[in-house]
N, C-alpha and C positions, 0 to 999 in steps of 0.2 A: 463825389456823387452823393446826392441826397437820398436818404432812405425814408420811405414812408413810415411814419410813426405807428400808423394803424397796423401795417404789416408786421413790424417788430413785436408789437404787443400780441398779435395773433400767434406769431411763431413761438414766442416764449410760453404762451398759454398751452399750446399743443405739446411742446417739449415736456412741460411739467406733468401733463396728463399721461404721456407715454411712460415717463420715468416712474410715476406712481403705480401705473398698471403693471409694469414689469416687476417692481418690488413686491407688489401684492401677490402675483403669481408665484414668484420665487419663494416667498415666505410660506404661502399655503402649501406648496409642494414639499418644502423642507419639513414642515410640521407633519405631513402625512408619512414621510419616510421615517422620521423619528418615532412616530406613534407605532408604526408597524414593527420596528426593531424592538421597541419596548414590549410589545405583545409577545414576541418570540422568546425574549430572554428574561424579562422581569418576573420575579416570583409573585404568585397571586397574593392579594392583600389578606385573604382569608380562605379557609378550606371551603370547597364548593361541593354540592351534591347535584348531580345532573340526572334528571329523570326525563326519559324520552318516551313519549306516547306514540307508538307506531301509527303511520298514516294508513288510512283504509284505501283500498283500491277504488278507482272511480266507479260509480254505480252505473254509468252509461256503458252499454256493451261496446267493446272495441272490436266490431265485426271485421274491420279491414285487417287488423293485426291477426285476429284469429283465422281469417281466411287465408292470409299469407302463410301462417304457420301450418295450416292444414294442407295447403298446396305444396309447401316444401316437404311436408311429411309424406305426402303421396308420391312425390318424386323420389324420395329416399327409399321408399318401399318398392320391391319388385311387383310387377303386375300379378294380380291374383290368378292362379291357374284354375282351370275348371275343377269343380268339386270332384274328388275321387270317391268312388263308391266305398262305403264303410265295409270293412271285412267282417264277415259273420263266422269266420273259422274259430272253432273252439280250441283252447290251449289250456294245459294244466301246468301250474307252477307250484313246487313244494319247497318251502324254506325250512330246512332241518332245524336251524337255530331257533326260529320262532315257533316251529311246530304248527304251521298253518299251511293248508292247501288252498290255492286260489284258482278259480276257474275264470278264464278270460274269453271274451268274444272279440276277436281282433286284439286291440290293445286295451280294451275296457274290462275292468274287473266286474264280474256279474255275480260271483258267489265266493264266499270264504268259509272254510271249515277248519275246526281244530283237529289235529291228528296226533297219533302216537307214532314214533319213529324207532329206528334201531337202537339197541343198547350200545354203550361205548365199546363193548367187546365185539359187537356185530353191527357196525354202523350201516346206515342206509347209504348206498352208493350214489354219489353225485354224478351228474352228466346230462346229456341231451338224448332223450329216448322217444319212442312212439308206442302207443297202445298196440300190443301184439295179439291179445286175445281177451275175450270177455265171457263171463259165465254166471248164470243164475243158479243158485243152490249148489255151490261147488263142494267137492269132497276135499277134506283136509288130509294131506299126506305128510307124515313126519319126515322132515328133511334128513334126519339122522338114521331113520329106519323106515324105508318106504313100505314095509309090510304093515306098518301101523297106520290105519286110515280111519277117519271119522266122517260119516255121511252127513249131509245137510240136516240141520236141526239145532236145537238149543245148546247142545254140547259141542258144536263145531266152533273152534276158536277163530275161524275166518268169516263167520257170519253167512249171509245169504247172497253176497255179491263179490265177484272177483274181477279185477281189471289188471291184467298182466302187462308189464311194460319193459321188462329186462330179465330174461332167463326165468329163474324162480322167484324173482321179485315182483310184487304187485301191490295194488291198492285194494283193500278189502274191508269188510265189516268185522265185528268182534262180538263175542259173548261176554266181554269184560269192559263195559263202557267206562268204568272208573280209571282205566289205564290210558285213556285219551289225554294227550298233553304231555306225556312222559317219554322217556327213552326206554322202551319196553319190549321191542320186537326183535326178531332175528334179522331184521333189515327191511322187512316190508313196511308199508304205510297203513296204519290202522285208522279206521273212521268209525264214528258212531253209526249204528245200523240205518237210522233214518237218513243220515247224511250221505252214506255211500249209495243208498238206493236213489236218492235225489241226483247225485252226480252221474250215476250209471246211465240215466236217460239222455244226458247231454253229450256223451263221448261215443266215439266209434273207433273201429280199427284204423290205425294211422294217426289218431289225434296226438299232437306233440305233447311230450311230458318233459319238463325241465326240473331237475332236482338240484338244489344248490344250498350253500351254507353261508348265510349272511347275517351277522349279528346286528348290523345297523340297517334299519329300514326307514326310508323317507317317504312320506305320503303327501300328495298335493291334492287339495279339494278342488272342485269345479270353480270355487270362488278365489282360487290361487292362495289359499291358506296352506302354509308349509308346516308340517309336524314331523317328528322323528321318534323312533323307538330304539332302545338298545336291549338286546336279549342276552341271556347267560351264554357262556362259552361251554356248552354241554360236552362237546367232543374235544375241547382244548385245541381247536384247529385255527382259531382266529383271535390274536391279540388285537386290542383296539386302543388307539391313542386319541387325545384331544385334537391333535393336528389332523388326523385322518377324518374325524367327524367334521371339523371345520372345512376341510377340503371338499368333502361330500356336500355340505350345505352351501358351499360357494357355487356349486353348479346350479343352484336355485336362486342365488343372489341374496340369501338371508344370513350369511355367516356372521355378519357384524352383530346381529341381534341375539346370537348364542354366545354368551360369555364363557371364558375359559373355566372358571370355577363351576359354573352350572353344568357344563359338559363333563368335567372331571367327576363331579358328584354322581352324575347320571351313569357314567361308565362303572363306577364303583358299585352302584345299586344293581345295574343290569336286570331290572325287574320287568322289562317288556311293557311298561306303561308309557302312554303317549306324552310327549312334550310339545306344546305348540310354540312355534318360533315367531312367525309374522306372516302377513300376506305380502306377496311379492308382485309388484307391478312394473312392467317396462316403463322407463322414464324417457320422455321425448321433450326436448327444449328447442323451441323455434324450428321444429322439423328435424332435429338431429337426435337420434336415439343414443343415450348415454350408456356406458358400460356398467355403471352402477344402477341399481333399481330404487324406486320409491318403495318404502315399506310401511305397511299398515299394521297398527296394533292399538288395542283399547280405543277403537273408533277414531283414531287419529292417523294421519299420513305423515311420514317423515321423509325428508329429502337429504341426500348426501351433499352437504353444503359446499365442500371443495369442488366436487364434480360439477355442480351447477354453476358455481362462480367461474370455473375454468371454461365451461361452455360459453359463458357470456363475456369472457375476457375481462373479468371484473376483479378488482382488488378486494380481498377478504381477509380479515384479521380475527384471531381467536384469543380471548382473554380467559385462560383456564381458571384464574383465581375468582373471577366474577361469573364465569360461565356464560360469557356474552360474545356473540359474533358481531362484527362491525364491517359494514360496506360503505361505499360513498353515498348510499341512499338512506341508511339508517342502521338500527341495531335490532337484534333478536336473541332470545335465549338459545343456547346450543345444548345438545344432548350427546354425551360421549358413549359410543357403543363400540367396544373392542378397539379403542384408540381412534375411531373414526367419528367426526363431529357431524351430527345430524341437526336439522332445523325442522320445526313443525311447518307443514305446508300452509297453515293458516297465516304464517308470517312471511310467506314468499314475496308478497308485494312490498312490504316494508323493507326487506333486505335486498331483494333482487329486481323489484318492479316487474314481477311475473304474476300472471294469473294462471290457474290450472284447474283441471277437472278430470275425473275418472271416466273413461269411455266405457261403453257397454261391453267391449272386449277386454276390459281390465288393463288399459294403457293409461298412465297418468300423463296427460298432454298439457304442456305449459307453453305460454307465449308471452313475449314482452309487451308491456303496456307503458305508454309514455306517462311519466309521473307528472301529474298536475297538482300534486300535494306533496308537502314535505313533513317529516316528523316534527311534532311539537316538542321543543326543548325547554324544560323548566330548570332554572339554575337557582339554588338556594344555599344558604349557609349550612355546612355540614354539622 
């Protein structure tokens, strides 16, 4: 059979082209595999310094993501009930350890007064009581000898007002204002004369009176600022440990920002002075409220890094030597507070691709933003 020479030439040409193309693909693929393996195992030719400039969040508002987070948040929260009428009932609280009497309207503090309380040998009794009687210009009767009495006037040791709450125990004025703030009475609660006359007008028969002994007092401002006080153990009734203070502060979500040594030093002083810890905000990420809180201090807001990463199902690594947090999106400085690593909310986009803001009701609300930028990586010789 004769074979067309043109056909043979064309076939040979196509075969050569196919072989060349196959070889080229194989060679290029093999080079890529070798290159990748070398990147994984070969030592660097010189020390490198890596500087990462965090990406800034997109300037355009991500309204859809924010709307989704807001909708999810509203679903997670129970429907608001009708506003309950605020109680106007007056209540008295007396903390023997701090020697402060507080007047409440409902649960709101409206007045605070310094007081003198019972001596260690005649302590003021703690408990839940009610105002039993009231008297203007009372007569003082010596508890040890009832025949000794002093009528109302400048010599009367209980002043010009009496508010009885438990047997012979009561709240009253004094002709010795210098004794206020001490452990000085037979068990009654002394007040400066102007203070007891002011208190007198607010209370009536049946007003609740709670007398307690608590060396640790925690205060929360309307702006969610948490502070605490430690008072002396005047009666020797209440030992106080760092763990107890930490546990109490945990109820407000700020325990991490109260370091062990600071608390220990404060207990040793027991001077009754205020210590500010942080502002505590409920933290919501994509509609889910986290167990840890965002904390504000020195005009900055800090986020619990592991809690946020867990909520996002995001890998997060901590380098304690460099003080750096690393995520798939970028890096940011970390701040260790009581063995918990926090990150400044200003770096939330770089590390988590999250935007956030503080709502009027003091909730720090965060939502995911699609990253359209990546951190700038600068590599130079170390």
